[in-house]
C-alpha positions as CSV (number, residue, x, y, z in Angstrom):
1,X,93.3,30.3,48.6
2,X,91.0,30.6,51.7
3,X,94.1,31.0,53.9
4,X,95.4,33.8,51.7
5,X,92.0,35.5,51.8
6,X,91.8,35.2,55.6
7,X,95.3,36.7,55.9
8,X,94.4,39.6,53.7
9,X,91.2,40.3,55.5
10,X,93.0,40.1,58.9
11,X,95.7,42.5,57.7
12,X,93.0,44.9,56.4
13,X,91.2,44.7,59.8
14,X,94.4,45.4,61.7
15,X,95.2,48.3,59.5
16,X,91.7,49.8,60.0
17,X,92.0,49.3,63.8
18,X,95.3,51.0,63.9
19,X,94.0,53.9,61.8
20,X,91.0,54.3,64.1
21,X,93.1,54.2,67.3
22,X,95.6,56.6,65.8
23,X,92.9,59.1,65.1
24,X,91.8,59.0,68.7
25,X,95.3,59.2,70.1
26,X,96.0,62.5,72.0
27,X,99.6,63.4,72.3
28,X,101.3,66.3,74.2
29,X,104.8,67.6,74.5
30,X,106.6,69.4,77.3
31,X,109.8,71.3,76.7
32,X,111.8,70.5,79.9
33,X,114.5,73.0,79.1
34,X,111.9,75.8,79.2
35,X,110.5,74.4,82.4
36,X,113.9,74.4,84.1
37,X,114.5,78.0,82.9
38,X,111.1,79.6,83.3
39,X,109.1,77.7,86.0
40,X,108.6,79.4,89.3
41,X,110.1,76.6,91.3
42,X,113.2,76.5,89.0
43,X,113.7,80.3,89.4
44,X,113.4,80.0,93.2
45,X,115.9,77.1,93.2
46,X,118.3,79.2,91.2
47,X,118.0,82.2,93.6
48,X,118.4,79.8,96.6
49,X,121.6,78.4,95.1
50,X,123.0,81.9,94.3
51,X,122.3,83.0,97.9
52,X,123.8,79.7,99.3
53,X,127.0,80.0,97.4
54,X,127.5,83.8,97.3
55,X,129.9,83.9,100.2
56,X,132.1,81.2,98.7
57,X,132.0,82.9,95.3
58,X,133.2,86.2,97.0
59,X,136.0,84.4,98.7
60,X,137.1,83.0,95.4
61,X,137.0,86.4,93.8
62,X,139.1,87.8,96.7
63,X,141.7,85.0,96.2
64,X,141.9,85.8,92.5
65,X,142.4,89.5,93.2
66,X,145.2,88.6,95.7
67,X,146.9,86.4,93.1
68,X,146.6,89.1,90.5
69,X,148.1,91.7,92.9
70,X,151.0,89.4,93.7
71,X,151.6,88.7,90.0
72,X,151.6,92.5,89.3
73,X,154.0,93.1,92.2
74,X,156.4,90.5,90.9
75,X,156.3,91.9,87.4
76,X,156.8,95.5,88.5
77,X,158.9,95.2,91.6
78,X,160.5,91.8,91.1
79,X,163.7,93.1,89.6
80,X,164.2,95.7,92.3
81,X,163.3,93.4,95.2
82,X,165.8,91.4,97.2
83,X,166.3,87.8,96.1
84,X,164.7,86.4,99.3
85,X,161.8,88.8,99.1
86,X,161.1,87.9,95.4
87,X,161.4,84.1,96.2
88,X,159.0,84.5,99.2
89,X,156.5,86.4,96.9
90,X,156.8,83.7,94.2
91,X,156.2,81.0,96.8
92,X,153.3,82.9,98.2
93,X,151.8,83.3,94.7
94,X,152.3,79.5,93.9
95,X,150.6,78.6,97.2
96,X,147.8,81.0,96.6
97,X,147.3,79.7,93.0
98,X,147.2,76.1,94.2
99,X,144.7,77.0,97.0
100,X,142.6,79.0,94.5
101,X,142.4,76.1,92.0
102,X,141.5,73.6,94.8
103,X,138.9,75.9,96.2
104,X,137.5,76.7,92.8
105,X,137.2,72.9,91.9
106,X,135.5,72.2,95.3
107,X,133.1,75.2,94.7
108,X,132.2,73.9,91.2
109,X,131.7,70.3,92.5
110,X,129.5,71.5,95.4
111,X,127.5,73.8,93.2
112,X,126.9,71.2,90.6
113,X,125.8,68.7,93.3
114,X,123.4,71.2,94.9
115,X,122.1,72.3,91.4
116,X,121.4,68.7,90.5
117,X,119.5,68.1,93.8
118,X,117.4,71.3,93.3
119,X,116.7,70.4,89.6
120,X,115.6,66.9,90.6
121,X,113.1,68.4,93.0
122,X,111.8,70.8,90.2
123,X,111.7,67.8,87.8
124,X,109.6,65.8,90.3
125,X,107.2,68.6,90.8
126,X,106.9,69.2,87.0
127,X,106.3,65.5,86.4
128,X,103.5,65.4,88.9
129,X,102.0,68.5,87.3
130,X,102.3,67.0,83.8
131,X,100.6,63.8,85.0
132,X,97.8,65.8,86.5
133,X,97.3,67.8,83.3
134,X,97.5,64.6,81.2
135,X,94.9,62.9,83.3
136,X,92.6,65.9,83.5
137,X,92.8,66.6,79.8
138,X,92.8,62.9,78.8
139,X,96.1,62.8,77.0
140,X,97.2,59.3,75.9
141,X,100.9,60.2,75.7
142,X,103.0,63.1,76.9
143,X,106.6,63.3,75.8
144,X,109.5,65.3,77.3
145,X,112.2,64.9,74.7
146,X,111.7,65.0,71.0
147,X,113.7,65.8,67.9
148,X,110.7,67.6,66.4
149,X,107.3,68.6,67.8
150,X,104.5,70.7,66.5
151,X,103.3,73.7,68.5
152,X,99.8,72.1,68.4
153,X,100.9,69.4,70.9
154,X,103.1,71.7,73.1
155,X,101.6,71.9,76.6
156,X,104.7,73.6,78.2
157,X,102.8,76.8,78.8
158,X,100.1,74.9,80.7
159,X,102.7,73.2,82.8
160,X,104.4,76.5,83.6
161,X,101.1,78.1,84.5
162,X,100.2,75.1,86.8
163,X,103.6,75.2,88.5
164,X,103.2,78.9,89.1
165,X,99.8,78.4,90.6
166,X,101.2,75.9,93.2
């Protein structure tokens, strides 16, 4: 009987201790999607990538126009052209399409690689900023991903402002 009483008292004390610590727990949430969309460093990174890849994008657009023009020529003039001219244009179109698809695939791969590099830098800066805010405002826990969060614990605006000030 004494053992049962001791177990019940210990359980009650643990429950009370958890209740007290939970009341003092300070939790924050940061919406990383918003940070990657709206933070100054993220916007700068996006503009940097656009500038870096603009020439290659224009070259791809030029290749697409050439392919479209060749396709239009073959549809309109293909029947009236000589057999060898039509075959040459078809071969040229096939080569252009193959080169276009290869260039487009390389472009996407390079762009994704650079985007991931830039976003990693933004994420590192954001993490440092979040830690600074958490330590300064005495948060016990700051989450980046959550299924649900209350606007009461959302500190995304503070993070965005702090990143803009840097």
